[in-house]
VOTOR-6650 format. One record per residue (C-alpha): z, y, x; residue in one letter; residue number from 0. Coordinates in steps of 0.2 Angstrom, whole numbers, plus 5000, padded with zeros to 4 digits. Each point is the difference from the previous one (the first is absolute). Layout:
REM residues N
Z Z | Y Y | X X | r A | k NUM
...
This chain:
REM residues 366
Z 4561 | Y 4733 | X 4942 | r X | k 0
Z 5007 | Y 5000 | X 5017 | r X | k 1
Z 4999 | Y 4990 | X 5017 | r X | k 2
Z 5016 | Y 4990 | X 5002 | r X | k 3
Z 4998 | Y 4997 | X 5019 | r X | k 4
Z 4992 | Y 5008 | X 5015 | r X | k 5
Z 4981 | Y 4999 | X 4999 | r X | k 6
Z 4986 | Y 5004 | X 5013 | r X | k 7
Z 4988 | Y 5014 | X 4994 | r X | k 8
Z 4987 | Y 5009 | X 5008 | r X | k 9
Z 5003 | Y 5017 | X 5007 | r X | k 10
Z 4988 | Y 5011 | X 5011 | r X | k 11
Z 4990 | Y 4985 | X 5003 | r X | k 12
Z 5015 | Y 4989 | X 5006 | r X | k 13
Z 5011 | Y 4987 | X 4991 | r X | k 14
Z 5017 | Y 5008 | X 4998 | r X | k 15
Z 5016 | Y 4994 | X 4993 | r X | k 16
Z 5005 | Y 5008 | X 4983 | r X | k 17
Z 5016 | Y 4997 | X 4990 | r X | k 18
Z 4997 | Y 5004 | X 4982 | r X | k 19
Z 5015 | Y 4991 | X 4991 | r X | k 20
Z 5004 | Y 5013 | X 4988 | r X | k 21
Z 4985 | Y 5012 | X 4998 | r X | k 22
Z 4982 | Y 4996 | X 4993 | r X | k 23
Z 4984 | Y 5010 | X 5005 | r X | k 24
Z 4989 | Y 5004 | X 4987 | r X | k 25
Z 4984 | Y 5009 | X 4999 | r X | k 26
Z 4996 | Y 5010 | X 4983 | r X | k 27
Z 4982 | Y 5006 | X 4997 | r X | k 28
Z 4999 | Y 5017 | X 4991 | r X | k 29
Z 4987 | Y 5010 | X 4991 | r X | k 30
Z 4995 | Y 5016 | X 5009 | r X | k 31
Z 4988 | Y 5010 | X 4990 | r X | k 32
Z 4992 | Y 4985 | X 4992 | r X | k 33
Z 4999 | Y 4991 | X 5016 | r X | k 34
Z 5012 | Y 4986 | X 5007 | r X | k 35
Z 5010 | Y 5005 | X 5016 | r X | k 36
Z 5008 | Y 4985 | X 5009 | r X | k 37
Z 5016 | Y 5005 | X 5008 | r X | k 38
Z 4999 | Y 4998 | X 5019 | r X | k 39
Z 5019 | Y 5004 | X 5002 | r X | k 40
Z 5013 | Y 4986 | X 4996 | r X | k 41
Z 5016 | Y 5003 | X 4991 | r X | k 42
Z 5015 | Y 4988 | X 5000 | r X | k 43
Z 5007 | Y 4998 | X 4982 | r X | k 44
Z 5016 | Y 4991 | X 4996 | r X | k 45
Z 4995 | Y 4983 | X 4991 | r X | k 46
Z 5010 | Y 5006 | X 4984 | r X | k 47
Z 4990 | Y 5016 | X 4999 | r X | k 48
Z 4988 | Y 5002 | X 4985 | r X | k 49
Z 4982 | Y 5001 | X 5005 | r X | k 50
Z 4991 | Y 5014 | X 4990 | r X | k 51
Z 4982 | Y 5004 | X 5000 | r X | k 52
Z 4994 | Y 5017 | X 5007 | r X | k 53
Z 4995 | Y 5014 | X 4987 | r X | k 54
Z 4986 | Y 5012 | X 5000 | r X | k 55
Z 5007 | Y 5018 | X 5004 | r X | k 56
Z 4990 | Y 5017 | X 5003 | r X | k 57
Z 4985 | Y 4998 | X 5011 | r X | k 58
Z 5004 | Y 5004 | X 5019 | r X | k 59
Z 4990 | Y 5013 | X 5009 | r X | k 60
Z 4983 | Y 4994 | X 5008 | r X | k 61
Z 5003 | Y 4989 | X 5015 | r X | k 62
Z 5017 | Y 4996 | X 4997 | r X | k 63
Z 5008 | Y 4983 | X 4999 | r X | k 64
Z 5014 | Y 4997 | X 4987 | r X | k 65
Z 5011 | Y 4985 | X 5002 | r X | k 66
Z 5011 | Y 4994 | X 4985 | r X | k 67
Z 5016 | Y 4991 | X 5006 | r X | k 68
Z 5009 | Y 4990 | X 4986 | r X | k 69
Z 5011 | Y 5011 | X 4989 | r X | k 70
Z 5018 | Y 4998 | X 5000 | r X | k 71
Z 5010 | Y 4989 | X 4988 | r X | k 72
Z 5003 | Y 5016 | X 4990 | r X | k 73
Z 4982 | Y 5001 | X 4994 | r X | k 74
Z 4995 | Y 4992 | X 4984 | r X | k 75
Z 4995 | Y 4982 | X 5002 | r X | k 76
Z 4983 | Y 4993 | X 4995 | r X | k 77
Z 5000 | Y 4984 | X 4988 | r X | k 78
Z 5008 | Y 4985 | X 5008 | r X | k 79
Z 4984 | Y 4989 | X 4999 | r X | k 80
Z 4992 | Y 5013 | X 5010 | r X | k 81
Z 5013 | Y 5001 | X 5013 | r X | k 82
Z 4999 | Y 4981 | X 5001 | r X | k 83
Z 4982 | Y 5000 | X 5002 | r X | k 84
Z 5000 | Y 5012 | X 5015 | r X | k 85
Z 5014 | Y 4991 | X 5008 | r X | k 86
Z 4990 | Y 4983 | X 5000 | r X | k 87
Z 4984 | Y 5009 | X 5004 | r X | k 88
Z 5006 | Y 5010 | X 5015 | r X | k 89
Z 5015 | Y 4989 | X 5007 | r X | k 90
Z 4998 | Y 4998 | X 5018 | r X | k 91
Z 4984 | Y 5006 | X 5008 | r X | k 92
Z 4997 | Y 4990 | X 5015 | r X | k 93
Z 5012 | Y 5008 | X 5012 | r X | k 94
Z 4987 | Y 5000 | X 5014 | r X | k 95
Z 4989 | Y 5010 | X 4989 | r X | k 96
Z 5013 | Y 5012 | X 4995 | r X | k 97
Z 5005 | Y 5005 | X 5017 | r X | k 98
Z 4983 | Y 5000 | X 5007 | r X | k 99
Z 4992 | Y 5011 | X 4988 | r X | k 100
Z 5011 | Y 5015 | X 5005 | r X | k 101
Z 4985 | Y 5003 | X 5011 | r X | k 102
Z 4990 | Y 5006 | X 4984 | r X | k 103
Z 4984 | Y 4994 | X 4993 | r X | k 104
Z 4989 | Y 5009 | X 5011 | r X | k 105
Z 5005 | Y 4991 | X 5016 | r X | k 106
Z 4986 | Y 4992 | X 5011 | r X | k 107
Z 5005 | Y 4984 | X 5007 | r X | k 108
Z 4991 | Y 4992 | X 5015 | r X | k 109
Z 4983 | Y 5006 | X 4996 | r X | k 110
Z 4997 | Y 5010 | X 4983 | r X | k 111
Z 5004 | Y 5004 | X 4982 | r X | k 112
Z 4988 | Y 5005 | X 4987 | r X | k 113
Z 5000 | Y 5008 | X 4983 | r X | k 114
Z 4999 | Y 4991 | X 4984 | r X | k 115
Z 4984 | Y 4994 | X 4990 | r X | k 116
Z 4996 | Y 4994 | X 4983 | r X | k 117
Z 4998 | Y 4981 | X 4999 | r X | k 118
Z 4996 | Y 4990 | X 4986 | r X | k 119
Z 4995 | Y 4981 | X 4996 | r X | k 120
Z 4983 | Y 4998 | X 4992 | r X | k 121
Z 5002 | Y 5002 | X 4981 | r X | k 122
Z 5016 | Y 5010 | X 5001 | r X | k 123
Z 5001 | Y 5015 | X 4989 | r X | k 124
Z 5012 | Y 5011 | X 5009 | r X | k 125
Z 4999 | Y 5007 | X 5019 | r X | k 126
Z 5016 | Y 5002 | X 5010 | r X | k 127
Z 5003 | Y 5012 | X 5013 | r X | k 128
Z 5008 | Y 4991 | X 5015 | r X | k 129
Z 5012 | Y 5009 | X 5012 | r X | k 130
Z 4999 | Y 5000 | X 5019 | r X | k 131
Z 4995 | Y 4984 | X 5009 | r X | k 132
Z 5009 | Y 4997 | X 5017 | r X | k 133
Z 4992 | Y 4989 | X 5013 | r X | k 134
Z 5009 | Y 4991 | X 5014 | r X | k 135
Z 4987 | Y 4996 | X 5013 | r X | k 136
Z 5002 | Y 4983 | X 5011 | r X | k 137
Z 5008 | Y 5002 | X 5017 | r X | k 138
Z 4988 | Y 4986 | X 5006 | r X | k 139
Z 4984 | Y 4992 | X 4995 | r X | k 140
Z 4996 | Y 5002 | X 4982 | r X | k 141
Z 5000 | Y 4983 | X 4992 | r X | k 142
Z 5007 | Y 5003 | X 4982 | r X | k 143
Z 5002 | Y 5014 | X 4987 | r X | k 144
Z 5014 | Y 4999 | X 4987 | r X | k 145
Z 5002 | Y 5013 | X 4985 | r X | k 146
Z 5018 | Y 5002 | X 4998 | r X | k 147
Z 5006 | Y 5007 | X 4983 | r X | k 148
Z 5017 | Y 5009 | X 4997 | r X | k 149
Z 5011 | Y 4998 | X 4985 | r X | k 150
Z 5003 | Y 5011 | X 4984 | r X | k 151
Z 5003 | Y 5019 | X 5004 | r X | k 152
Z 4997 | Y 4997 | X 5019 | r X | k 153
Z 4984 | Y 5005 | X 5011 | r X | k 154
Z 4990 | Y 4993 | X 5014 | r X | k 155
Z 5009 | Y 5010 | X 5014 | r X | k 156
Z 5016 | Y 4990 | X 4999 | r X | k 157
Z 4994 | Y 4983 | X 5003 | r X | k 158
Z 4987 | Y 5006 | X 5013 | r X | k 159
Z 5014 | Y 5005 | X 5011 | r X | k 160
Z 5009 | Y 4983 | X 4998 | r X | k 161
Z 4984 | Y 4990 | X 5003 | r X | k 162
Z 4996 | Y 5009 | X 5015 | r X | k 163
Z 5016 | Y 4993 | X 5008 | r X | k 164
Z 4995 | Y 4982 | X 4997 | r X | k 165
Z 4994 | Y 4990 | X 5015 | r X | k 166
Z 4983 | Y 4996 | X 4992 | r X | k 167
Z 4988 | Y 5010 | X 5013 | r X | k 168
Z 4984 | Y 4993 | X 4993 | r X | k 169
Z 5002 | Y 5006 | X 4982 | r X | k 170
Z 4995 | Y 5015 | X 4992 | r X | k 171
Z 5010 | Y 5006 | X 4985 | r X | k 172
Z 4994 | Y 5011 | X 4986 | r X | k 173
Z 5014 | Y 5007 | X 4990 | r X | k 174
Z 4994 | Y 5010 | X 4984 | r X | k 175
Z 5009 | Y 5010 | X 4988 | r X | k 176
Z 4999 | Y 4996 | X 4982 | r X | k 177
Z 4995 | Y 5012 | X 4987 | r X | k 178
Z 5012 | Y 5010 | X 4989 | r X | k 179
Z 5001 | Y 4994 | X 4982 | r X | k 180
Z 5011 | Y 4998 | X 4985 | r X | k 181
Z 5011 | Y 4985 | X 5002 | r X | k 182
Z 5007 | Y 4991 | X 4985 | r X | k 183
Z 5015 | Y 4993 | X 5008 | r X | k 184
Z 5005 | Y 5019 | X 5004 | r X | k 185
Z 4996 | Y 5005 | X 4982 | r X | k 186
Z 4984 | Y 5006 | X 5004 | r X | k 187
Z 5006 | Y 5011 | X 5014 | r X | k 188
Z 4987 | Y 5002 | X 5014 | r X | k 189
Z 5002 | Y 4991 | X 5017 | r X | k 190
Z 4989 | Y 4992 | X 5013 | r X | k 191
Z 4996 | Y 4983 | X 4994 | r X | k 192
Z 4985 | Y 4988 | X 5002 | r X | k 193
Z 5000 | Y 4996 | X 4981 | r X | k 194
Z 5010 | Y 5003 | X 4985 | r X | k 195
Z 5016 | Y 4989 | X 4997 | r X | k 196
Z 5012 | Y 4997 | X 4987 | r X | k 197
Z 5011 | Y 4988 | X 5010 | r X | k 198
Z 5001 | Y 4994 | X 5018 | r X | k 199
Z 4997 | Y 4982 | X 4997 | r X | k 200
Z 4987 | Y 4987 | X 4997 | r X | k 201
Z 5005 | Y 5001 | X 4981 | r X | k 202
Z 4993 | Y 5018 | X 4999 | r X | k 203
Z 4985 | Y 5005 | X 4989 | r X | k 204
Z 4985 | Y 5001 | X 5012 | r X | k 205
Z 4991 | Y 5016 | X 5002 | r X | k 206
Z 4983 | Y 4992 | X 5005 | r X | k 207
Z 4990 | Y 5016 | X 5002 | r X | k 208
Z 5014 | Y 5007 | X 5012 | r X | k 209
Z 5001 | Y 4984 | X 5010 | r X | k 210
Z 4981 | Y 4998 | X 5001 | r X | k 211
Z 4999 | Y 5018 | X 5006 | r X | k 212
Z 5013 | Y 4998 | X 5014 | r X | k 213
Z 4992 | Y 4984 | X 5006 | r X | k 214
Z 4984 | Y 5008 | X 5000 | r X | k 215
Z 5007 | Y 5014 | X 5011 | r X | k 216
Z 5007 | Y 4986 | X 5012 | r X | k 217
Z 4983 | Y 4992 | X 5000 | r X | k 218
Z 4991 | Y 5017 | X 5004 | r X | k 219
Z 5011 | Y 5002 | X 5015 | r X | k 220
Z 4996 | Y 4984 | X 5006 | r X | k 221
Z 4982 | Y 5000 | X 4997 | r X | k 222
Z 4995 | Y 5012 | X 5014 | r X | k 223
Z 5009 | Y 4988 | X 5014 | r X | k 224
Z 4989 | Y 4991 | X 5012 | r X | k 225
Z 4993 | Y 4983 | X 4995 | r X | k 226
Z 5010 | Y 4991 | X 5013 | r X | k 227
Z 5017 | Y 5007 | X 4996 | r X | k 228
Z 5011 | Y 4989 | X 4989 | r X | k 229
Z 5006 | Y 5010 | X 4984 | r X | k 230
Z 5017 | Y 4999 | X 4992 | r X | k 231
Z 5012 | Y 5009 | X 4987 | r X | k 232
Z 5018 | Y 5001 | X 4999 | r X | k 233
Z 5014 | Y 5011 | X 4992 | r X | k 234
Z 5017 | Y 5003 | X 4993 | r X | k 235
Z 5007 | Y 4999 | X 4983 | r X | k 236
Z 4986 | Y 5008 | X 4989 | r X | k 237
Z 4988 | Y 5000 | X 5014 | r X | k 238
Z 5004 | Y 4981 | X 5003 | r X | k 239
Z 4995 | Y 4997 | X 4982 | r X | k 240
Z 4984 | Y 5009 | X 5003 | r X | k 241
Z 4997 | Y 4990 | X 5016 | r X | k 242
Z 5003 | Y 4984 | X 4992 | r X | k 243
Z 4988 | Y 5005 | X 4985 | r X | k 244
Z 4987 | Y 5004 | X 5013 | r X | k 245
Z 5001 | Y 4983 | X 5006 | r X | k 246
Z 4999 | Y 4992 | X 4984 | r X | k 247
Z 4984 | Y 5011 | X 4997 | r X | k 248
Z 4993 | Y 4994 | X 5017 | r X | k 249
Z 5002 | Y 4981 | X 4994 | r X | k 250
Z 4993 | Y 5003 | X 4983 | r X | k 251
Z 4986 | Y 5010 | X 5008 | r X | k 252
Z 5003 | Y 5013 | X 4986 | r X | k 253
Z 5010 | Y 5015 | X 4995 | r X | k 254
Z 5010 | Y 4999 | X 4983 | r X | k 255
Z 4986 | Y 5008 | X 4992 | r X | k 256
Z 4987 | Y 4987 | X 5005 | r X | k 257
Z 4991 | Y 5010 | X 5013 | r X | k 258
Z 4998 | Y 4991 | X 5018 | r X | k 259
Z 5013 | Y 5002 | X 5013 | r X | k 260
Z 4991 | Y 5005 | X 5016 | r X | k 261
Z 5011 | Y 4997 | X 5014 | r X | k 262
Z 5005 | Y 4984 | X 5010 | r X | k 263
Z 5019 | Y 4999 | X 5002 | r X | k 264
Z 5007 | Y 4990 | X 5015 | r X | k 265
Z 5019 | Y 5003 | X 4995 | r X | k 266
Z 5011 | Y 5008 | X 4987 | r X | k 267
Z 5019 | Y 5004 | X 5001 | r X | k 268
Z 5012 | Y 5005 | X 4987 | r X | k 269
Z 5018 | Y 5006 | X 5004 | r X | k 270
Z 5013 | Y 5003 | X 4986 | r X | k 271
Z 4986 | Y 5000 | X 4987 | r X | k 272
Z 4992 | Y 4989 | X 4985 | r X | k 273
Z 4984 | Y 4993 | X 4994 | r X | k 274
Z 4991 | Y 5010 | X 4987 | r X | k 275
Z 4989 | Y 4991 | X 4987 | r X | k 276
Z 5009 | Y 4982 | X 5004 | r X | k 277
Z 4997 | Y 4994 | X 4982 | r X | k 278
Z 4981 | Y 5001 | X 5001 | r X | k 279
Z 4999 | Y 4994 | X 5018 | r X | k 280
Z 4998 | Y 4982 | X 4998 | r X | k 281
Z 4984 | Y 5002 | X 4989 | r X | k 282
Z 4992 | Y 5011 | X 5012 | r X | k 283
Z 5002 | Y 4989 | X 5015 | r X | k 284
Z 4995 | Y 4984 | X 4990 | r X | k 285
Z 4984 | Y 5009 | X 4994 | r X | k 286
Z 4991 | Y 4995 | X 5015 | r X | k 287
Z 5000 | Y 4989 | X 5016 | r X | k 288
Z 4997 | Y 5014 | X 5010 | r X | k 289
Z 5015 | Y 5009 | X 4994 | r X | k 290
Z 5011 | Y 4985 | X 5002 | r X | k 291
Z 4994 | Y 4999 | X 5018 | r X | k 292
Z 5003 | Y 5017 | X 5004 | r X | k 293
Z 5018 | Y 5000 | X 4993 | r X | k 294
Z 5004 | Y 4984 | X 5009 | r X | k 295
Z 4995 | Y 5008 | X 5017 | r X | k 296
Z 5008 | Y 5017 | X 4999 | r X | k 297
Z 5016 | Y 5002 | X 5009 | r X | k 298
Z 5013 | Y 5009 | X 4989 | r X | k 299
Z 5017 | Y 5006 | X 5006 | r X | k 300
Z 5014 | Y 5005 | X 4989 | r X | k 301
Z 5017 | Y 5005 | X 5005 | r X | k 302
Z 5014 | Y 5005 | X 4989 | r X | k 303
Z 5019 | Y 5004 | X 5002 | r X | k 304
Z 5012 | Y 4991 | X 4988 | r X | k 305
Z 5010 | Y 5017 | X 4999 | r X | k 306
Z 4986 | Y 5009 | X 4994 | r X | k 307
Z 5005 | Y 5010 | X 4983 | r X | k 308
Z 4984 | Y 5009 | X 4998 | r X | k 309
Z 4987 | Y 4987 | X 4999 | r X | k 310
Z 5011 | Y 4984 | X 4997 | r X | k 311
Z 4999 | Y 4985 | X 5012 | r X | k 312
Z 4995 | Y 4989 | X 4986 | r X | k 313
Z 4984 | Y 5009 | X 4997 | r X | k 314
Z 4995 | Y 4998 | X 5018 | r X | k 315
Z 5004 | Y 4982 | X 4999 | r X | k 316
Z 4991 | Y 4998 | X 4984 | r X | k 317
Z 4985 | Y 5009 | X 5007 | r X | k 318
Z 4999 | Y 4988 | X 5015 | r X | k 319
Z 5001 | Y 4985 | X 4988 | r X | k 320
Z 4987 | Y 5007 | X 4989 | r X | k 321
Z 4988 | Y 5002 | X 5015 | r X | k 322
Z 5004 | Y 4982 | X 5005 | r X | k 323
Z 4997 | Y 4993 | X 4984 | r X | k 324
Z 4983 | Y 5008 | X 4997 | r X | k 325
Z 4992 | Y 4994 | X 5016 | r X | k 326
Z 5007 | Y 5011 | X 5013 | r X | k 327
Z 5005 | Y 4987 | X 5011 | r X | k 328
Z 5003 | Y 5010 | X 5017 | r X | k 329
Z 5014 | Y 5011 | X 4993 | r X | k 330
Z 5016 | Y 5002 | X 5011 | r X | k 331
Z 5016 | Y 5006 | X 4991 | r X | k 332
Z 5014 | Y 5008 | X 5011 | r X | k 333
Z 5017 | Y 5005 | X 4992 | r X | k 334
Z 5014 | Y 5010 | X 5007 | r X | k 335
Z 5017 | Y 4998 | X 4994 | r X | k 336
Z 5007 | Y 5018 | X 5002 | r X | k 337
Z 4984 | Y 5010 | X 4999 | r X | k 338
Z 4999 | Y 5012 | X 4987 | r X | k 339
Z 4984 | Y 5011 | X 4995 | r X | k 340
Z 4996 | Y 5005 | X 5018 | r X | k 341
Z 4995 | Y 4992 | X 5016 | r X | k 342
Z 5009 | Y 4995 | X 5016 | r X | k 343
Z 4994 | Y 4995 | X 5017 | r X | k 344
Z 5002 | Y 4981 | X 4996 | r X | k 345
Z 4988 | Y 5002 | X 4986 | r X | k 346
Z 4987 | Y 5010 | X 5010 | r X | k 347
Z 5001 | Y 4988 | X 5014 | r X | k 348
Z 4996 | Y 4986 | X 4989 | r X | k 349
Z 4986 | Y 5010 | X 4993 | r X | k 350
Z 4993 | Y 5003 | X 5018 | r X | k 351
Z 5002 | Y 4982 | X 5005 | r X | k 352
Z 4991 | Y 4994 | X 4984 | r X | k 353
Z 4985 | Y 5013 | X 5001 | r X | k 354
Z 4998 | Y 4994 | X 5019 | r X | k 355
Z 4999 | Y 4982 | X 4995 | r X | k 356
Z 4988 | Y 5002 | X 4984 | r X | k 357
Z 4989 | Y 5014 | X 5008 | r X | k 358
Z 4999 | Y 4990 | X 5017 | r X | k 359
Z 5001 | Y 5016 | X 5009 | r X | k 360
Z 5013 | Y 4997 | X 5013 | r X | k 361
Z 5013 | Y 5013 | X 5006 | r X | k 362
Z 4991 | Y 5006 | X 5017 | r X | k 363
Z 4991 | Y 5016 | X 5000 | r X | k 364
Z 4984 | Y 4992 | X 5006 | r X | k 365
């Protein structure tokens, strides 16, 4: 898992060239006294290294922070299937996010950040404690608000720093942090995740309760926005899956558990992601004329790299096809021949242009 050529990445709020021909950058979550600690340091690992999970050791003193680097090849190896699962699940985190998150989860970006809260969809059985939410305030007139969702194991701070650099002065960005929970693809190991997942694809069994809770959290964040503000949701990888699921809930008018979806979405964006609950979507949209009308009118943008080895390109392509075949007629699918599981300026420029057009907000600050 390595880049084969020079790539532009985010560093300190600016795009910089980064050559990563032989090394891959990984983040491995660890357990620290029963709580998940996501590393805010990057470690370069030779691509032939074995990725090993962190192990619990003696509890550190109060207030200390323990970071586990991956053990050397002399350590006893975990089962091969576990290694494969971790390799697939972690892969390349968005390079923009990887470098930006060095600022730490407590960063405040153009406005404010605030702590987590419990959020559940009506009828859900389990509350989830969400992490810190980061807000990027508009530089110009506030015309739209978009909740942007990070990928598996990441946090809201990294994407808030990237989004702040986009030439979209009239958009307010809300970047929440997912709750920490056991994740099946990590063998039950805790990580920040919007829902539980066994496979990063549209073929994975759907965690309806987790998806509903994540969609409800998005709706709650948008529900306090002024009535004249256009609302949207977007995300990367698992965040993209959650954003697309939110879009289908809006069209159907209901969460997966049957309770009403309360927010009027204007756009939804998914980068390097997939569509959850694709198998049942057709019946939901065809259940009412109102659902069909909402589906046909909701603009959706899906972008995917053909070199993505974490969420394979075919899953993004199939997700776009599934949306179109179930009545979402305003779907744009953009592919990038050399793009892996990360983002690049070309893709983010495409996102910016698409949002400007579909939200009808313009690029001036007035």
